[in-house]
N, C-alpha and C positions, 0 to 999 in steps of 0.2 A: 341017716340024719336029715332033719329038715333044714331049711335055709337059715333059720335063726341059730340053730346049733352050729351050722358050718360057718356063719358069720363070726361067732365067738371063737371057734376053733382055729380057723385058717386065715381070717383077715386081721391084719395088724390094727390094734386098737389105739385110740388117742385119749381115751379116758376109761375109768372103771364104770361109767354110767352112760353109755350110749343110749340114744332115744329109743332104738330098737323098733322103729316104725317100719313094718315090711310093706313095700310098695309094689303093686302089680302093674299099675298104669297111672299116667298122669296126663291131664288135659286142662288147658285154661288155668284157672286158679285152684284146681282140685288135684289131690292125690287119692288114689284108690287102693285099698288093701285087698289081700286074696280072699278075705271072708266077708266082703261087702262093706268094709270100712270106707268112709269118705271123709276127707279132711280139706278144709280151706287152708291153702298155704299162704300165711301172712309174712313169710320171710323170703320167699322166691329163691330158696336154695342159698340163702345169704346173698341177696342182691343180684342174682344171676338171671332169673327168668323174668326180665322186664316186660317182655311181650307175652308172657304166659307160657305154660308148658305146651310144647308141641304145636306151636302156632302153625296153621295150614300153610302159610306162605313160606315159613322157614322150612318146614318139612319138604315142600315143593322144591326149594332151592337145593336142599340136601340131596334129594332124589335125582334131580337133573345132573348134579355133579357126580353122584355115584355112577351114573351111566357113562361118564366120560373118563375120569381117571381119579386115582387116589394119590398117595405120595409118589413123586417122581424123582426128586433130587433135593439135596440140602438147599436151605433158603438162599436166595439171591443169585442163582445161576440160570435157571430156566425162566422164560416168560410164560407165566401161568395166568390165564384170564381171571380166576377168582381172586388172586392176590392183587393184581393191578387194578381191577374194577373196585375192589374194596378200598384200596389206598386212595383211589380218586374220590370215592364217596365220602370217606373220612375227611379228606382235605376240604371237600365242599362244605362241611359243617363247621369249618375252622377259619380263623383269620388267615390272610395270605402268607404270613410269616411262618406258619406251621404247615409245611408243604411236603415233608418227607417222613414216610412211615416205615418203621421196622416192625415186622410182625413176628410175635413169639407165641408161646403156648399158654401163658398164664400171667396173673398180676405180679407174682414174685419175680418171674423171669423178666418182665417188663421193667420192674424196678432195678434189677441187677444190670440190665442194659443201659438204663438211664444214668446210673451211678458211674458206670464205666465211661460213658460218653462224656459226662461232665468233667471227670478227671482228665481224660485224654484231650479234650478241647481246650480246657483252661491251663493245663499242666500244673494244676494245684492239687492238694491232697486232702484238705479239710472238707468235711461234709457236716452241714448242720441239719438237724431234724428237731421234732417237737416232742415234749413230754406227752406220754400217753398215745403217741402215734402208733399206727399199725400199718406196715408196708409189706408184710409177707414173712415167710418162715424159713427161707433159705438163708445161708450165712450172711450174705451181703444185706439182704432186705431186713433180716433180723437185727443186723448191726445198727441200722438207722431207725429201728423201732424205739419206742419211748417208754417201755415198761421193763424195769429191771427183773421182775419176777420171771418173765419169759426168756431173759437173756443170760442169767447168771450161770446156768448150768452148761452153757455152750461157749463160755469164754475160753481163750481169747478170740474175739471177733475182730472186725475191721478196725484198725487204729484211726485216729484223727476224726472221731465222731464227737460232736458236741450237741447236747439237747437244750433247747430253749423252750420257754412257755408259749403255747399257742395263743395267739390273740393279744399278747402283751407288747405294746409298742416299744417299751424301753428295752426289751430283749433284742430288738433288731440291731442294736449296736454291736452285737457279737458277730454280725456279718461283716467281714473285712476283706482286705485285699489278698488274704491267704485262703479264702473260702472258695472252693470249686463250685459248690452249689448248696442251696437250701432246698430240702424236699419236705413238702408238707401236704396233708390232705386238705382239699378246699373245704370240705366238711369232715371233721373227725368222726369216723364211724365207730370203731371199737371203744372209743372213749365215752360213747353214749350220746352221739349226735351233738357235738359241741361245735359252735360256730363263732367265727370272728366277724367283725363288722367291716363295712366298706372302707372306713378310714385306715384300718389295719392293712388291708390288702393293697391299698394305694401306697401306703408308706413302705410296705414290703417291696413292691415293684420298684419304687424309687431308690430304696437302699441297694437293691441288687444292681440296678443300673449304675449307681455311683461307684460300686466296688468291683464291677466286672464279674459279679457272681451270677451263675445260671440259676434261674428259678424253675424247679421241678414241681409241678402240681400233680398229685396223685388223685385221679378220679376213677380209681378202680371200682369203688362203690357209688360215687356220686354222678358218674357219667351216664350217657345214653338215656337221658330224660328223667332220671330218678328224682331230681330236685325241681323239675318244672321247666327247665331249659335243657337243651341237648347237653351242654357242658355247664357245670355249676359255676365255673369262673366267669361266664358271661354276665352273671349278676353283679360282679364287682368291677366291671370295666377294666380288666387287666388281661394281659396275655402272657402265658408262661413261655419260658425258653424251650422247655421239654415237658410234654404231657404224657402221662401214664394212664392207660386204661386196660380193662379186662372185664371180668364178671358179666355184666349185662350186655356185653359186646357181641356175644356169640349165640344168643337165642337158645342157650343150653348146651352148646358145643364149646370145647375148650380153645380159647384164643385170647391173646393179649397184644398190646402194642405200646411202643414208645415213639413219640412223634416230636420232631424238631424241624429246623429249616435245613435246606440242602447243604449249606456251608458247614453247619455244626455236624450233621450226620456224616459229611464227607470224610471226616478224620478216620473213620473206621476202614477206609480203603487203602491206607498205606502206613508204614512205620508202626506196627506191621500191617501188611495186608491181611485181609480177613480178621480185622480187629474184633469183630464179634461174630460168633458162629452159632447157628441152631440148625439141627437136622429137620425137625418137624414144625418149626415156626411157620405160621401161615399155611398150615395144612389146607389143601384145596377144599375139602368138605367143610371144615371150620370156616374158612374164608367166605365160602358161598353162604353158609348159615348167617354169618355176621352181615354180609351185604343184604341178605333178606331181612334181617332184623332192623337194619337202618331203614329200609323201605317201609316196613310195617310201621315203625314209629312216625315216619313222615306221612305216608299215605293215609293212615288212620287217625292222624292228628292227635296222637296220644299225649303230647305235651299240654295240650289245652285243658285236659281234665285233671291234671295232677293236683293243682291247688284246691280245686273243688272237692276232690276226693279226700285230700288231707284234711280239709276243714270239716268234712262230715265225720271223719274219724274223731277229731277233737271235740266236735259237738256231742257225739254219742258216748265217748269214753269219759264219763263224769261219775265219780264215786268218792266217798270219803277217804278210801284207802289210796286213791290216786293223787299223788302230791303235785304233779305237773305233767305236761306233755310237751316235749321239745321236738321241733321238726324243721326240715328244710325240704319242702315238697313231701314226697312219700318216703322219706328217710326219717323215721320217727322213733322216739324213745318215750315210753310211758313210765314215769318214775313212781316207785313205791318206797316204803320206809326202809326196807332192807331186802337182802337176798332170801332171808328166812321167810319173809312175807311173800316175796315174788315166786319163788321156786314151786310151792304147792299150787299157785294160781296157774303157772304155765302147765303143770302136770294135769290139773283138772281141765284146763282148756283143751288140751290134746285128747283127753277122754271124751270131751264133748264134740270133738271134730275140728278144732282150730289149732294150727301149729304156729307158736311164736317162739321166742328165745330171749336170752339176755345178751350182754355184750362182754367181750373179754376183759375189758378194763372198767366196767361199770355194771356190776352184778345186781344192782338194785333197780334196774330199768328194763322194761320189756321192749324187745325189738319188734318193730312193725315196719315191713318194707314189702308190700304186696306187689304182685304183677301190676303194671300200669293199666292193664286191661280190666282190672277188677270193676264190677258194677256196683251201683248204688245198693241194689238189693243184696249183693254179696257182702258188702261192707256192713250193712245193717244186721245181717245174719251173724257175721263174725263178731261184731261188737256186743250183740245181745248175749252170745255165748261166753265172751270174755267177762262180762258183768256177772253172769251166772257163776262162772268160776271164781270170781272175786268173793262172791257171797258164800262159797263153800259148798 
């Protein structure tokens, strides 16, 4: 049996229509198939490869750590250089109040930890999240998701969850003295790149302060330079109480984190002790890769090019069938009339060597979230092929 047959026979499937692109190698913004196929990856493995596939400095960091040690002990017991150096580097990108990092393996795990932390610190039980939010697929993270289609088959989920409308000032009144936390994406990803304005985030922070509610910002997709600043919340002049990150954090390796201040995070140490546990969280190889990723973003000044590259996409992607282009930096949604119009365009683009996708809760828009390292030439090539795919 070849790999495609083995894929269908022995790997658990998530849909009846997987993309079935076989990849032999990846480098920069490109994926390569076993028969000479070459694809421009415009979705970065869904917001993961912010510094491109197999960036040399990330590979070097991985190799250096491989030569030292792999997993040693459950998280939080041994002093491991990759973990502590990564935590220090993360805190240096953040305001002083966010000074304590808990390392996990993924975005869903980071959300789970953040929810537990908020409940434990506030001794409250209600959690508020937003309509069409996506925070992961485990039971807790699914509970605070905002789309019933994905939730109904798995109920009962966590109790005490309320959904409000993202960006609607009047709904902030639902945050009250019984609310442990509100969790929301700084930029809604799976809703199709939906944004709230500056006034909303200012009012949100004020309401949380008034009610003693913790503000959890999910930057699993928006973090690590994706929107043009290292963290998207920087653009709204607010500071969350808990920050959640993953995806672009690892340079292609699995890692996530939730970050708070030392006082808040300290509640995990007693009543009960070991209040949150992970075996592989902060795996030394993943932590080394993440530290390498941060250094690439900073040393190569990748943030400076994000808006210019986004503007080039918007300049080039003009066609009667394109209704609009929404974006926050290189987190982009190209809107069409319907899924029935969009899906054949995505399929034809793949045939022409450009990988795009749609969004879980917005199937009439094309997802574009390329590596931040993409060049002007590569953008022009990708857009030309998308326009060819639109033409049919």
